[in-house]
Structures are given as structure tokens and as C-alpha cells.
C-alpha positions as CSV (number, residue, x, y, z in Angstrom):
1,M,0.0,0.0,0.0
2,T,1.3,3.4,-0.9
3,A,1.5,6.3,1.6
4,D,-1.1,8.1,-0.3
5,S,-3.5,5.1,-0.2
6,Y,-2.9,4.8,3.5
7,D,-3.7,8.5,4.0
8,Q,-6.9,8.0,2.0
9,Q,-7.9,5.0,4.1
10,Q,-7.7,7.1,7.2
11,K,-10.4,9.3,5.8
12,I,-12.9,6.4,5.4
13,D,-15.7,6.6,7.9
14,T,-17.0,3.1,8.7
15,T,-19.5,4.4,11.3
16,V,-22.1,5.7,8.8
17,P,-23.5,4.0,5.7
18,H,-21.9,4.8,2.4
19,S,-23.7,4.8,-0.9
20,A,-20.9,3.3,-3.0
21,R,-20.4,0.5,-0.4
22,I,-24.2,-0.2,-0.2
23,W,-24.4,-0.3,-4.0
24,N,-21.5,-2.7,-4.0
25,Y,-23.3,-4.9,-1.4
26,W,-26.4,-5.0,-3.6
27,L,-24.3,-6.0,-6.6
28,G,-22.8,-8.9,-4.6
29,G,-19.4,-7.3,-4.1
30,R,-17.2,-7.5,-1.0
31,D,-16.3,-3.9,-0.3
32,H,-18.7,-3.0,2.5
33,Y,-19.1,-3.0,6.3
34,L,-21.9,-4.0,8.7
35,V,-23.3,-0.5,8.7
36,D,-23.6,-0.6,4.9
37,R,-25.3,-4.0,5.0
38,D,-27.7,-2.9,7.6
39,A,-28.7,0.2,5.6
40,G,-28.9,-1.8,2.4
41,D,-31.1,-4.5,4.1
42,A,-33.4,-1.7,5.6
43,Y,-33.8,-0.3,2.1
44,V,-34.6,-3.7,0.6
45,R,-37.3,-4.4,3.2
46,L,-39.2,-1.3,2.1
47,A,-38.3,-1.5,-1.6
48,P,-37.2,-5.0,-2.6
49,G,-36.7,-3.9,-6.3
50,I,-33.6,-1.9,-5.4
51,V,-31.4,-4.9,-5.9
52,D,-32.8,-5.5,-9.4
53,I,-32.3,-1.7,-10.1
54,A,-28.6,-1.9,-9.1
55,R,-28.1,-4.9,-11.4
56,S,-30.1,-3.4,-14.2
57,S,-28.0,-0.2,-14.0
58,R,-24.9,-2.2,-14.6
59,L,-26.4,-4.0,-17.5
60,F,-27.5,-0.7,-19.0
61,L,-24.0,0.6,-18.7
62,R,-22.7,-2.5,-20.5
63,R,-25.2,-2.2,-23.4
64,A,-24.7,1.5,-23.8
65,V,-20.8,1.3,-23.9
66,R,-21.0,-1.6,-26.3
67,H,-23.2,0.5,-28.6
68,L,-20.9,3.5,-28.4
69,V,-17.7,1.5,-29.1
70,G,-19.0,-1.1,-31.5
71,E,-21.7,0.9,-33.5
72,V,-20.6,4.6,-33.1
73,G,-16.9,4.1,-33.0
74,I,-16.2,6.2,-29.8
75,R,-12.8,5.4,-28.2
76,Q,-12.8,7.6,-25.1
77,F,-15.0,7.9,-22.1
78,L,-15.5,10.2,-19.2
79,D,-17.3,8.3,-16.4
80,I,-18.5,10.6,-13.6
81,G,-19.6,9.1,-10.3
82,T,-17.5,6.0,-10.6
83,G,-18.5,4.2,-7.5
84,L,-16.6,1.1,-6.3
85,P,-15.1,-1.0,-9.2
86,T,-17.2,-4.1,-10.0
87,A,-17.5,-6.4,-12.9
88,D,-18.2,-4.8,-16.3
89,S,-16.9,-1.4,-15.5
90,T,-16.7,1.1,-18.3
91,H,-13.0,0.4,-19.2
92,E,-13.5,-3.4,-19.2
93,V,-16.5,-3.3,-21.6
94,A,-14.9,-0.7,-23.9
95,Q,-11.4,-2.1,-24.0
96,L,-12.7,-5.7,-24.6
97,L,-14.1,-4.4,-27.9
98,A,-11.3,-1.8,-28.7
99,P,-8.2,-2.1,-26.5
100,E,-7.1,1.4,-27.4
101,C,-10.0,3.0,-25.6
102,R,-9.1,5.7,-23.0
103,V,-11.3,6.1,-19.9
104,V,-11.2,8.7,-17.2
105,Y,-13.2,8.0,-14.0
106,V,-14.2,10.8,-11.8
107,D,-15.2,10.7,-8.1
108,N,-14.3,12.7,-5.0
109,D,-14.7,9.9,-2.4
110,P,-11.6,8.6,-0.5
111,L,-12.9,5.1,-0.4
112,V,-13.5,5.0,-4.2
113,L,-10.0,6.5,-4.7
114,V,-8.3,3.7,-2.8
115,H,-10.0,1.0,-4.8
116,A,-9.9,2.7,-8.1
117,R,-6.1,3.1,-8.0
118,A,-5.8,-0.6,-7.3
119,L,-8.4,-2.0,-9.6
120,L,-9.0,0.3,-12.5
121,T,-6.2,-1.1,-14.7
122,S,-5.9,-0.7,-18.4
123,T,-4.9,-2.6,-21.5
124,P,-1.4,-1.6,-22.8
125,E,-2.9,0.0,-25.8
126,G,-5.4,2.1,-23.9
127,S,-5.5,4.2,-20.8
128,T,-7.5,4.2,-17.5
129,T,-7.2,7.2,-15.2
130,Y,-8.9,8.2,-12.0
131,V,-9.5,11.9,-11.2
132,E,-10.5,13.1,-7.8
133,T,-12.8,16.1,-8.5
134,D,-16.1,17.3,-7.2
135,L,-19.2,16.8,-9.4
136,H,-20.2,20.4,-8.5
137,D,-17.2,21.7,-10.4
138,P,-17.7,20.7,-14.1
139,E,-14.9,23.0,-15.4
140,A,-12.4,21.3,-13.1
141,I,-13.6,17.9,-14.3
142,V,-13.1,18.9,-17.9
143,A,-9.6,20.4,-17.2
144,E,-8.4,17.2,-15.5
145,A,-10.0,14.9,-18.0
146,A,-8.3,16.8,-20.9
147,K,-5.0,15.6,-19.6
148,T,-6.0,12.1,-20.9
149,L,-8.8,12.6,-23.3
150,D,-8.8,14.5,-26.6
151,F,-11.6,17.0,-26.5
152,D,-11.4,17.5,-30.3
153,Q,-12.7,13.9,-30.7
154,P,-16.1,12.4,-29.7
155,I,-16.3,11.4,-26.0
156,G,-18.8,9.2,-24.2
157,L,-19.9,11.0,-21.1
158,I,-21.4,8.6,-18.5
159,M,-23.4,9.7,-15.4
160,L,-25.2,6.9,-13.8
161,N,-26.9,7.5,-10.4
162,A,-24.7,10.7,-10.0
163,L,-27.0,13.7,-10.4
164,G,-29.5,12.3,-7.9
165,H,-26.9,13.3,-5.3
166,V,-27.4,17.0,-6.4
167,A,-30.4,18.1,-4.3
168,D,-31.3,21.1,-6.4
169,Y,-32.7,20.1,-9.8
170,A,-31.7,23.4,-11.5
171,E,-28.1,22.9,-10.3
172,A,-28.1,19.3,-11.5
173,R,-29.2,20.4,-15.0
174,S,-26.6,23.1,-15.0
175,I,-23.9,20.6,-14.2
176,A,-25.0,18.3,-17.0
177,D,-25.3,21.2,-19.5
178,R,-21.9,22.6,-18.7
179,L,-20.3,19.1,-19.1
180,V,-22.0,18.5,-22.4
181,S,-21.2,21.9,-23.7
182,A,-17.5,21.1,-23.3
183,L,-17.8,18.0,-25.5
184,P,-17.2,18.0,-29.3
185,S,-19.8,17.2,-31.9
186,G,-20.5,13.4,-32.1
187,S,-20.1,12.9,-28.4
188,H,-22.8,11.0,-26.4
189,L,-24.4,11.4,-23.0
190,V,-25.2,8.2,-21.2
191,L,-27.4,9.1,-18.1
192,A,-29.6,7.3,-15.7
193,D,-31.1,8.0,-12.2
194,G,-33.6,6.6,-9.8
195,T,-37.3,7.4,-10.2
196,N,-40.4,7.0,-8.0
197,V,-43.2,6.1,-10.3
198,L,-43.4,2.3,-10.6
199,Q,-42.6,0.5,-7.4
200,S,-44.2,0.9,-4.0
201,G,-41.9,1.7,-1.1
202,M,-39.3,3.6,-3.0
203,A,-40.1,7.0,-1.6
204,E,-40.2,5.8,2.0
205,A,-37.1,3.7,1.5
206,Q,-35.2,6.7,0.1
207,Q,-36.4,9.0,2.9
208,Q,-35.2,6.6,5.5
209,Y,-31.9,6.1,3.7
210,N,-31.4,9.9,3.5
211,K,-31.7,10.1,7.3
212,S,-29.1,7.4,7.9
213,G,-26.1,9.8,7.5
214,A,-25.3,8.6,4.0
215,L,-25.0,11.2,1.2
216,P,-28.7,12.0,0.3
217,Y,-30.1,11.0,-3.0
218,V,-33.1,12.6,-4.8
219,L,-35.5,10.4,-6.8
220,R,-36.8,12.3,-9.9
221,T,-39.4,11.7,-12.6
222,P,-38.7,10.3,-16.0
223,E,-39.7,13.7,-17.4
224,E,-37.1,15.5,-15.3
225,L,-34.5,13.0,-16.5
226,T,-35.5,13.5,-20.1
227,R,-34.7,17.3,-19.8
228,Y,-31.1,16.4,-19.2
229,F,-31.0,15.6,-22.9
230,D,-32.4,18.9,-24.1
231,G,-30.5,19.9,-27.2
232,L,-29.2,16.4,-27.9
233,E,-30.4,13.8,-30.4
234,L,-32.1,11.3,-28.1
235,L,-31.4,7.8,-29.4
236,E,-34.3,5.3,-29.6
237,P,-36.1,4.2,-27.5
238,G,-35.6,7.5,-25.6
239,V,-35.6,7.8,-21.8
240,V,-37.1,4.6,-20.5
241,T,-37.0,2.2,-17.5
242,L,-33.5,0.7,-17.9
243,P,-34.5,-2.9,-18.8
244,L,-36.3,-1.6,-21.9
245,W,-33.2,0.3,-23.3
246,R,-32.1,-1.9,-26.2
247,P,-32.3,-5.2,-24.2
248,D,-30.0,-8.0,-25.3
249,E,-33.1,-10.2,-25.8
250,P,-35.8,-8.0,-27.2
251,S,-38.4,-10.7,-27.0
252,A,-37.9,-11.4,-23.3
253,A,-40.5,-10.4,-20.7
254,L,-38.8,-7.4,-19.0
255,E,-40.1,-6.0,-15.8
256,P,-40.0,-2.1,-15.6
257,L,-38.0,-0.8,-12.7
258,D,-37.8,2.5,-10.9
259,E,-34.7,3.8,-12.7
260,A,-34.8,5.5,-16.1
261,G,-32.2,6.5,-18.5
262,G,-31.1,7.0,-22.1
263,V,-28.4,8.0,-24.5
264,G,-28.2,11.2,-26.4
265,R,-25.9,12.4,-29.2
266,K,-24.4,15.9,-29.5
267,K,-25.0,17.2,-33.0
């Protein structure tokens, strides 16, 4: 362990639940503590569908990145709100199809930083970098990402379950707009966040979660999520519950879940 990693670990608070660790727990990972498991189980008791939402979000990421690499030809990605590394992270999916892909992950959490530096490795042909920057400072994110990514070439901007942590909707939209405005033509926005329109218990579960000491998260409507794509060419099928976004098996019976998202192209 490096001295820097040790210093980061000293900042990790294991006395309150942590959203990235809870998400990791729901996904079947190992990077969580009792306090996270307790908070995750409490959420599940009120809204059992949250585990399916976590898994569906990861599958949506995989399908969207495969589309951008394989069909669109994008070779660089800016993934904001990285969370703890798990299977099928952005760089794994992208570099499996095109080893030369470059990926910049952004988060400002010490726990994520420790794990990212250890696990977010790259192919020799490509690049995988972690940037510790605040979501509320889009200009700083762009400045740091530009050290690795070429902002004259199309970029895949990924924000999954990130803007829900911005309490003010106008500010969340401003963050998204400022990030997209820095991207060149042909870039794509991949975005999804939690909703509260389909499954009972979500509002109560989120309210209890937000009282736990963890970083609060705001559930928004699909209409609010759609407005993040204003000015972009929204790819079919639009902003939909995640299992319905270009499923691998279109004929399968897919249950709608309380998380919606989509992919939009900058003209």
C-alpha cells in the first residue's frame, strides 16, 4: 500500500453507511461494512426492487458502452460518479471491444479512490485514469480529463446515479449542461437515475436512507431525467426504464424498474 493510499484510508468513515459500499453490497461485491449491509437491508425491506435496479443499471452501462464503441466508434469515455469498481466497469467493456480506448473515471470519495487506483487497470494499448474532482465543479472535471482525453474527438460522457446526489434540480441540470457543452460534436451522453413512479416503497425507503447519515439522493421523474438531454439527439427508445433500453433479448419479458435513462448524441 502506498503512503497516499494509507492516507486516503484514514479518511474512510465506517460508522455511517456509504452509498458506494451499499451499491457494492447490492451487486454482490465484497467492499462493504456491517453499517452498509444494515442500511442496504433496511432499504430492501421497504423496496425489494432496489437490488434489481442496481443490477439493471450495470447491464444498461454495458449495453450503452458496447453500442458507443461497436456501433458509433467512440474510443474515449468520461465516467463521472465512478463508485466502487465491480465487474463490467466502463473500461472493461470498452477495451474488450477496442483495446485502445481511453477512460477517465471521476469521483471525490476517498474510499473509491483507494479501490480505483488498485483495480481500474488498463490494456497496454489504452488508458484508464482516476480523477478526484467534485461533481459540482464541471470545469475542473473537464480540465483534469483533458490531460488524458482529446476534447477534439467524440467522447462518451457517462453519469449513472450521479446527479441524484445533487439536491437542487436546477443545479443538476446546469452541471449536465456545462459538461455536455465542453464536448465536441459526435459525443454522447449516457445518463440514468432513480425514479419513484413504478414501485411501491421507493419514496419511503429513500427517505429513511437519507436520514441514515449517508449522502442523500433525490428520486426524480422520467420527465425530469429527459430534460437532461435537451439539445441532444435522443437515441431510440428514448428515456425509458432501464431494462427496456435496447435489451440483449428484445423478445424477453422485461419488468419495468424505478430507474430510467437513455443515450443522447451531441450534434
